[in-house]
C-alpha positions in Angstrom: -38.8 37.9 39.6 -37.1 34.8 41.0 -37.5 33.0 37.6 -35.9 36.0 35.9 -33.0 36.0 38.3 -32.6 32.3 37.9 -32.4 32.7 34.2 -29.8 35.3 34.5 -27.7 33.0 36.8 -28.2 30.1 34.3 -27.0 32.3 31.4 -23.9 33.4 33.3 -23.3 29.8 34.3 -23.5 28.7 30.7 -20.9 31.3 29.7 -18.6 30.3 32.5 -18.9 26.6 31.7 -18.3 27.4 28.0 -15.1 29.3 28.9 -13.9 26.5 31.2 -14.6 24.0 28.4 -12.6 26.0 25.9 -9.7 26.4 28.3 -9.8 22.7 29.1 -9.6 21.9 25.4 -6.7 24.3 24.8 -4.9 22.8 27.8 -5.4 19.3 26.4 -4.1 20.1 23.0 -1.0 22.0 24.2 -0.3 19.3 26.9 -0.5 16.6 24.3 1.9 18.4 22.0 4.5 19.0 24.7 4.1 15.5 26.1 4.6 14.0 22.7 7.8 16.0 22.2 9.2 14.8 25.6 8.4 11.2 25.0 9.8 11.2 21.4 13.1 12.8 22.6 16.0 10.3 22.5 19.1 10.8 24.7 22.0 12.4 22.9 24.9 10.4 24.2 28.4 11.7 23.9 31.3 9.7 22.5 34.8 9.3 23.9 37.5 10.9 21.9 41.0 9.6 22.2 43.8 12.0 23.1 45.8 13.4 20.2 49.5 12.9 19.9 50.0 16.7 20.2 48.4 16.5 23.7 50.6 13.7 25.0 53.8 14.3 22.9 55.9 16.0 25.6 54.6 13.6 28.3 55.6 10.6 26.3 58.9 11.9 24.9 59.9 13.2 28.3 59.6 9.8 30.0 63.0 8.5 31.3 63.3 4.9 32.3 65.3 1.8 31.4 64.2 -0.9 29.1 63.9 -3.3 32.1 61.6 -0.9 33.9 59.5 -0.6 30.8 59.1 -4.3 30.5 58.0 -4.6 34.1 55.4 -1.9 33.7 53.9 -3.4 30.7 53.9 -6.9 32.2 52.2 -5.7 35.4 49.5 -3.8 33.5 48.9 -6.4 30.8 49.1 -9.8 32.3 48.2 -12.5 29.7 44.9 -14.0 30.6 43.1 -17.1 29.3 40.9 -16.1 26.4 38.0 -18.3 25.5 38.0 -19.3 21.9 40.1 -17.4 19.4 41.8 -14.1 20.3 39.7 -11.0 19.7 41.2 -9.9 16.4 39.9 -7.5 13.8 41.3 -5.6 10.8 42.7 -2.9 13.1 45.1 -5.3 14.8 47.2 -5.8 11.7 46.8 -2.2 10.6 48.1 -1.0 14.0 50.9 -3.6 14.1 52.2 -2.8 10.6 51.9 0.9 11.4 54.0 0.6 14.5 56.5 -1.7 12.9 57.1 0.9 10.2 58.9 3.0 12.8 61.9 0.6 12.7 62.5 0.8 8.9 63.7 -2.0 6.7 67.0 -2.2 8.6 65.4 -2.9 11.9 64.0 -6.4 11.2 65.3 -7.8 14.5 63.7 -5.1 16.6 60.6 -5.3 14.5 60.3 -9.0 15.4 60.9 -8.2 19.1 58.1 -5.6 19.1 55.8 -7.9 17.1 56.3 -10.6 19.8 55.3 -8.0 22.4 52.3 -6.7 20.5 50.7 -10.2 20.3 47.1 -11.0 19.7 46.8 -11.9 23.4 48.3 -8.5 24.4 45.9 -6.8 21.9 42.9 -8.6 23.4 43.9 -7.7 27.0 44.7 -4.1 25.9 41.1 -3.7 24.7 39.5 -5.5 27.7 39.1 -2.3 29.8 37.6 -0.3 27.0 33.8 -0.2 26.9 32.5 -2.2 24.0 30.5 0.7 22.6 33.6 2.9 22.7 36.1 0.4 21.2 35.6 1.6 17.6 36.5 5.1 18.6 39.4 3.9 20.7 40.9 2.0 17.8 40.3 4.7 15.2 41.8 7.4 17.4 44.7 5.1 18.4 45.5 4.7 14.7 45.6 8.4 14.1 47.6 8.8 17.3 50.3 6.3 16.2 50.4 7.8 12.7 51.2 11.2 14.2 53.7 9.6 16.5 55.8 7.9 13.8 55.7 11.1 11.7 57.0 13.3 14.6 60.5 14.5 13.6 61.9 14.0 17.1 60.8 10.3 16.9 62.2 9.9 13.4 65.6 11.2 14.5 65.8 8.5 17.2 68.5 6.1 16.2 68.3 3.6 19.1 65.8 0.9 18.2 65.3 0.0 21.9 64.3 3.6 22.6 61.7 3.3 19.8 60.3 0.1 21.3 60.1 1.7 24.7 58.5 4.8 23.1 55.8 2.7 21.5 55.1 0.9 24.8 54.9 4.1 26.7 52.6 5.6 24.0 50.2 2.6 24.3 50.1 2.8 28.1 49.7 6.6 28.2 47.1 6.7 25.4 45.0 4.1 27.1 45.3 5.7 30.5 44.1 9.0 29.1 41.3 7.4 27.1 40.0 5.6 30.2 39.9 8.8 32.2 37.9 10.4 29.3 35.7 7.3 29.1 34.9 7.6 32.8 33.9 11.3 32.4 31.8 10.6 29.3 30.1 7.6 30.8 29.2 9.6 33.9 27.8 12.4 31.6 25.9 9.8 29.6 24.4 8.3 32.7 23.1 11.8 33.6 21.8 12.3 30.1 20.0 8.9 30.3 18.4 9.7 33.6 17.3 13.1 32.3 15.8 11.5 29.2 13.9 8.9 31.3 12.7 11.7 33.6 11.4 13.6 30.6 9.7 10.5 29.2 8.0 9.9 32.6 7.0 13.5 32.8 5.6 13.3 29.3 3.6 10.2 30.2 2.2 12.0 33.2 1.2 15.0 31.0 -0.6 12.7 28.6 -2.5 11.3 31.6 -3.5 14.8 32.7 -4.5 15.6 29.1 -7.0 12.7 29.2 -8.3 14.1 32.5 -8.7 17.5 31.1 -10.4 16.0 28.0 -12.8 14.2 30.3 -13.5 17.4 32.1 -14.2 19.1 28.7 -16.7 16.3 27.8 -18.4 16.6 31.2 -18.7 20.3 30.9 -20.2 20.0 27.4 -22.7 17.5 28.7 -23.7 19.8 31.5 -24.0 22.7 29.0 -26.3 20.5 26.9 -28.5 19.8 30.0 -28.7 23.5 30.8 -29.6 24.2 27.2 -32.3 21.6 27.2 -33.7 22.9 30.5 -33.8 26.5 29.2 -35.6 25.4 26.1 -38.1 23.5 28.1 -38.7 26.6 30.2 -39.2 28.6 27.0 -41.8 26.2 25.5 -44.7 27.4 27.8 -43.9 31.0 27.0 -43.9 30.3 23.3 -47.2 28.4 23.5 -48.8 31.3 25.4 -47.5 33.8 22.9 -49.1 31.8 20.1 -52.4 31.7 21.9 
């Protein structure tokens, strides 16, 4: 009777262990899949977009100040600094310079020279110094579009005073950069959060892989225990089989 009861318990134990082994294997497979997805995910960083002329048009055209005030503002915000080696120049410098000089027309050569002296390579280098290196391409590309829209604005085209156009360009450069820096700060803050989230996901994925190995180990141990139970049951059945043959 006791042997029969023991066999019943052993049979139920085998079924239970087989169920646990199956669940452990399923958990391992799903965990590995989700962990691999988390580890393979790369952060989707945002890019800074420069303000459009339409967004700043009324702010810039509505600025009222004298030429002297403008010069003081520009000088205070863009102090020439010593630059090691050659000035940081690229193809965008000449493109921007020629684009802004086109606002004066062929008859405004004197004012063109005055603005060209202001928008020097040193000024250009210092103008870019506050912009994150990874965002400078966007900054220059969007600035080019911004200036193009500015010089095509009919209110700007109708300006007859060349000094007003010089001050307008200086204002536009200052306001554009100020708004870009504000957007850059917001985007960099958001990108920091995205990076921390991606790192947390990668760490969680690594932990899940570790747990997957634990569950896989449990699966192997359960299978070994099932094998032992199977061998024991077969050994118990051998005497019965021998007696039945006799």
